[in-house]
N, C-alpha and C positions, 0 to 999 in steps of 0.2 A: 439626501444621501451624501455621505462623505466622498468627495471626488478628488482627494489628494493624489498627487502623482510623485514619482521619484525622478529626479534629474541627475542623480549621481549614485552609484552603487555604494552600499554600506562598507565599512571597514572589514577586511578579512580578519577572522579570529584564528590565529595560529595555534598549533599544538593543543587543540581542544579534543576532548574525548567525545567521539561521535556515537550516538545510540542508533543502531541500525535495526530495522524491522523489515521482514521480507514476506510479501504475499505469496505463499507457497502454492506452486502449481499442483493441481490435481490431475495426474496422468490417466490415460485411458488405454485399453487394449485395442487391437485392430478391429475387434467386433463391437466397439463402442461401450463395452462395460468398463467400470472403474478399475484401474490397476492399483489395488490397495497395497500390495507389496511395494510397488514403485513409489507410491506416496509416502509410505512409512520410511523408506530408505532416504527419500529426498528431505523429508522432515528431519530425520536424524542428521543428515548432512548439514542442514541449515543450523541446527542447534550446535553441532560440533564446531561450526565456524564462529560461534559466538554471536549470532544474529537472532533476534527475537522473532519467532514465527508468527505470522498472521494467517489465521485459518478462515475458511469459508468466505474469503474475499472474492472479488471478481475474477482474480487469477485462478482461484480454486473453484470457480463456477458456482459459488455459494447462492447467488440469486436464482439459479435455475435447478438446483439440486432438490430432491425430495427432502422432507423433514427427517426421514429415516437416515438418509445419507449424510445430512449435515450433523445429525447426532453421532453417527459413527466417526466422522472427522473429529468432533469434539472429544469423543472418548479416546481416540488415538492420542490427541494432544494431552489429555488428562493423564494417560498412562506414562507419559514421559516425565511427569512431575517437574516441569519447568514452566517459567513464565511464558504465556502466550496471549495474544489478543485474537478476537474472532468477530466477524461481521454479524451484527444483529439485523436480520432481514425481515421485512414485513411485505409479503407479496400483495400488490394492489394494482390498480389501473388508473389512468389519468382522471377518471371521474370520481374516484373514491376519496373520502375525507381522511385526515390524519388519524391513525389508529394507535393511541397511546397504550391501550391495554395490551395490544399485541407486541409492541416494543418492550414493554415491561416483562412480558412472558419470555421474550427472547433474551433479555438481560439475565433473567433468573436461570434460564437453560445454560447459558454460557458460564455464568458464575458458579453454578453447581458442578461444572466440570473443571473448575479451577482457572478459567480464563477471564480476561478483562474485555468487556464489550466495546465495540466501536460502532457507532450509529450508521448503518448503511442507508443511503438515501432511498426515499420512496416518493411516489407521486403525491401522496397526501401531504408529506412533509414539505415537498417542493412548492406546494400551492399556498403555503401559509404566508401571511404578511410578516414583516420583520418582527413586530411586537409578539405575534403569536408563535413565531419560530423560537424566539428567546423563551417564551413561556413553556413551550414544549420541552426544551432542554432543562428548564427549571423543574418541571414535573418529573422528568427522567432522573434528575439529580436527587430527588427525594427518595428514590428507590434503591440507591446504591452508594457505595463509598468512592468508586473509581470507574470512570469510563472515558472514552475518546469521542470527540466530535469528528465530523467528516464533511468537508467541502469537496464536491466532485463535479467537474465540468461535464456538460452534456455530450462531449465527444467520447466519453467513457461509458456513459449510461444515460438513457433517455430521461430518467428521473433526477439527473444530477442538477445541482444548484451551487453556485458560488455565493457565499454570504456577502452582505454589505460590510463595510468596516465597522459600522455601528453594531451590527449583530456580533461580529467577532469580538469587539471590545466588551460587549455585555457578557459574553460567555466567559471571559476571563474572571468575572466576579463569582463564578460558580466553582468552589474548590473541588467538587467532585469530578469536574472535567479536567483531567490531568494533561491533556494535550489535544491536538486537532490535526488531522491529515488534510493538507491543502493540495488539491489537484486541479489547478486552473491551467497549468502549463505556462504560466506567466511569471517571469522573474519579478516584475514590478509589483504585482499583487502580493507575492510572497515577501518581498523586501518590506512592504508597508506593514505587513503583519508582524514581521520580526521587530520593526521599530516600536510598534505598539506593545508587543510582548516584553521587550527589553525594558521599556519604561514603566509598565504597570505590573507585570508578573513574570520576573525573569525565570522562574522555575518551570513555567509552562512549556510543554514541548510542541513546537511547530514541526510537524512531520512532512517534509517535502514529498509530494507525489509527482514531482516534475521529472519524468523519465527522459526529458529532452534537455535537462539542465541539472545533472546530478551533482555538480560542484556547488549547489546551494548549501551543502554542508559546510563550506568554508566561510559562510556568512553567519552561521549560527543555527541553521536548521538541522534537525535530525532527519531521519527518513523512514518512510514506509512505501516501498516501491514494488512494482511488479517486475521491473528489470532485474532486481537483485536475485530473483529466483533462477535466472539463467546461470548465475555464477556467484553463489553466496561466499565461496572461498575467496574469490577475487575482490569482492566488496569488503570483506573483512580485512584482507591484506592491505587494501587501499586505505581503510579507516585507521589501521594501526600505523601506517606510514605517516598519515597526517598528524597523528598525536605525537609521534617521535620527531617530527620536523624533517622527515625524509622526503623532500620535495620531488626528487627524480623518480622515486618509486610511486609516490602518490599520483603524479601527473601522467606517468606512463600507463598505469592501470586505468586512471580516470579517462584518459583519451580513448583507449580501446573500448571501455565499457560504454562511453558516450556514443562512439561510432555505432556500437551494437544497438544502443537505444534509438538512435535516429533511423536505423533500418527497421527495427521491430515496431516502433510506435508511429509509423506512418498511417495515413488514412487507408481503410477504416481502422481506427485505433484498436478496437477489441481484437483485431487480427494478431496482435502481439502474442496472444496466448498460444496460437499455432506456431509462431516463431520460437516461443519458449520451449514447446515440446520438440520442435526440430533441433534446437540447440542442445537440449539435454540428451536427446538420442544420439546426436553427433559425439557427445562426450561419453557415450555408453553408460549414462546414468539412468535412463529409462529404456524400456523395450520397444515402445511405439511412439510415433509423433501424432497419433490420432488425438483429437480433442472432442469436447462435447459437441453433439450434432447441431447445437444452436450457434456455435462460434464461427465467425468468419474465417475462411481459409486463405492461406497464402499460397502463391504459386510454387510449384516444385523447384523452380529455378532459385528460390531463396536458399536452398540447402548449399548450393555452390558458393553463395556469398557468405553464409554463416560459417562455413567450415574453416577458412583461414583465420577468422576472428577467434574462433574457439582455440585454434592452435596458438595464436599470438597471446591470448590471455593465459592459457595454461603455462606458457613459457615464462610469464611474468610472476606467477604465484609461487612463493617459496616452497 
């Protein structure tokens, strides 16, 4: 296995146009039923900000939704007639083998609604050797023109797996894989991928999933974050500031958003979804901060911490 390390950060790429993607929160009513009106409003808010929505991701509780509810989410995305990506989920257990046919069916379901699939991890996929993991992606590539890969740390999902650098490098040879979300929460691991990407396939999108280091965009990453669903307007304003070379605005927004990220993405990490609901309710963007019954809950005291951050961010957004 490639054990290279980084001893110095890469050069910052100034004035670059950042591609932002946001894993859109699926809100719930107090009675734990899905708040479809609130979801549509937040999806529209994300699109209006100029950020590409990512549907049925972990932030949208995609892995635990029924197939019917995931289909409804996709249909809502399709009705907007805009580019979106969506998680391709294959429910399984730690003892089950990789299920290529089910992934292919999920790809078809997403693409028939106008979305681009992103491979959500499964236990079967996580159990594959490196060679078989590459083969699995090669087989998926034969079924489509465009999809995203996904490295996800186990702190986010029990079936998560961070690829070796050899696997990452091999995936760059597949033109159908247009990018990959990297969620190790490690700057070093992401910097290594950027170096390989820049050398071998510059057009490939490395989508940072590092909610604890959202300034990775200054080094050449784009992003697909759960944190951006808290404030898509602020992320879009931050991104525009970087492209214009407006450092004071970029760093003022980035600092507040990163402060928010360190609070929300503490252990247990999946509890960030409850913080997202709290934050959106504080902004009067959704009616309830209830989340899916399977999601870890944050203490009520978090609301008092989140409120001044929401006020500070709102004051910075033009």
